[in-house]
C-alpha positions in Angstrom: -0.1 0.0 0.0 1.4 3.3 -1.1 1.2 6.2 1.3 -0.3 9.5 0.2 2.3 12.0 -1.2 2.2 15.5 0.3 4.6 17.2 -1.9 1.9 19.5 -3.6 0.3 20.4 -0.4 0.9 24.2 0.3 1.8 23.6 3.9 5.5 23.5 5.1 4.7 21.0 7.9 3.1 18.6 5.6 5.9 18.9 3.1 8.5 18.4 5.8 6.6 15.3 7.0 6.7 13.9 3.4 10.3 13.8 3.6 11.2 12.9 7.0 7.7 11.7 8.6 8.6 8.1 9.3 10.1 7.6 12.8 12.9 5.6 11.3 14.1 8.6 9.4 14.1 10.8 12.4 16.0 8.2 14.4 18.6 8.1 11.4 18.8 11.9 11.3 19.2 11.8 15.2 22.2 9.4 14.8 23.6 11.3 11.9 23.7 14.4 14.1 25.6 12.3 16.8 28.1 11.6 14.2 27.2 8.3 12.9 27.8 7.8 9.2 28.1 4.0 8.5 25.4 1.5 7.7 26.3 -0.9 10.6 26.5 2.1 13.0 23.0 3.1 12.2 21.7 -0.6 12.3 23.3 -1.2 15.7 21.9 2.1 17.1 18.3 1.7 15.7 18.0 -2.0 15.4 16.0 -1.7 12.0 16.1 -4.5 9.5 18.8 -4.1 6.7 16.2 -3.9 3.9 14.2 -1.1 5.9 17.4 0.7 6.7 18.5 0.6 3.1 15.3 2.2 1.9 15.2 4.8 4.7 18.7 5.9 3.9 18.2 5.9 0.3 15.0 8.2 0.8 17.0 10.5 3.1 19.6 10.8 0.3 16.9 11.4 -2.4 15.3 14.1 -0.2 18.9 15.9 0.2 19.1 15.4 3.8 22.0 13.0 3.7 24.7 12.3 0.9 26.5 9.0 0.2 30.3 9.2 0.2 32.6 6.1 -0.4 34.8 5.3 2.4 36.1 1.8 1.3 37.0 0.6 -2.2 37.0 -3.3 -1.9 34.3 -4.0 -1.3 32.7 -0.6 -2.1 31.1 0.9 1.0 29.6 4.4 1.5 29.1 6.5 4.7 25.9 8.7 4.9 26.8 12.3 5.8 24.5 15.2 6.7 24.0 17.8 4.0 23.3 21.5 4.7 19.6 20.6 4.4 20.1 17.8 6.9 22.0 20.0 9.4 19.3 22.4 9.3 17.0 19.9 10.7 18.9 20.0 14.0 16.5 22.5 15.7 13.5 20.1 15.0 15.1 17.2 16.7 16.3 19.5 19.7 12.7 20.6 20.0 11.5 17.0 19.9 14.1 15.9 22.4 12.9 18.8 24.7 9.4 18.2 24.4 9.8 14.3 24.7 11.9 14.9 27.9 9.4 17.3 29.5 6.2 15.2 28.7 7.2 11.7 28.1 10.3 11.1 30.4 9.6 13.4 33.3 11.8 13.4 36.4 15.0 14.2 34.6 15.7 10.8 32.8 17.0 12.7 29.9 18.5 16.0 29.3 20.6 17.8 26.6 23.9 19.1 27.8 26.3 21.5 26.1 29.6 19.5 25.3 31.8 22.4 26.2 30.4 23.8 29.5 28.7 20.7 30.7 25.6 22.7 31.5 22.0 21.6 30.6 20.6 23.2 27.5 17.0 24.6 27.6 16.2 25.1 24.0 13.7 27.9 22.9 12.7 29.0 19.3 13.9 32.5 18.8 12.9 34.7 15.7 15.8 35.4 13.7 14.5 39.0 13.0 13.5 40.2 16.5 15.5 37.9 18.8 12.3 37.4 20.7 11.1 33.9 21.8 8.4 32.6 19.3 5.2 32.1 21.2 2.0 30.5 19.7 -0.4 33.4 20.7 2.0 35.8 18.4 1.9 33.4 15.2 -0.4 33.7 12.3 0.3 31.4 9.4 0.2 33.3 6.0 0.6 31.7 2.5 1.8 33.8 -0.3 0.6 32.7 -3.7 3.2 33.3 -6.4 1.9 35.8 -9.1 0.8 34.1 -12.2 2.9 34.7 -15.4 1.1 37.4 -17.4 1.9 35.6 -20.7 -0.4 32.7 -19.6 
């Protein structure tokens, strides 16, 4: 059974889910952010069957979130590395980790820690333009529709 594609839906959340909406993809991206690059590393970390892991890695490469780079010639083996698009997904994972820690693992079972200072990280979404924290009550979605070509 094929799932519905969301590539034509005029919503950035729907389109984002179309590329990374399966939980295995999110876990692969999580591990790639942690520095894992090799197929066997992902498999050991996630525990996903090889055929499923192959499909998910291929989908993430096709979506432009990961790129394949050879690291061994005989036999030929590739590592999977984050692209700029993939690295830009980090805030999504950090927000999910913070939310999950707060609501699903209460009691301090998990926290994000700064590698250099060792201090806990308390993520907050900041507006690039104003530097202010983003709050739901201040948001209004707005879609801009591109102007039609006048020659049509």
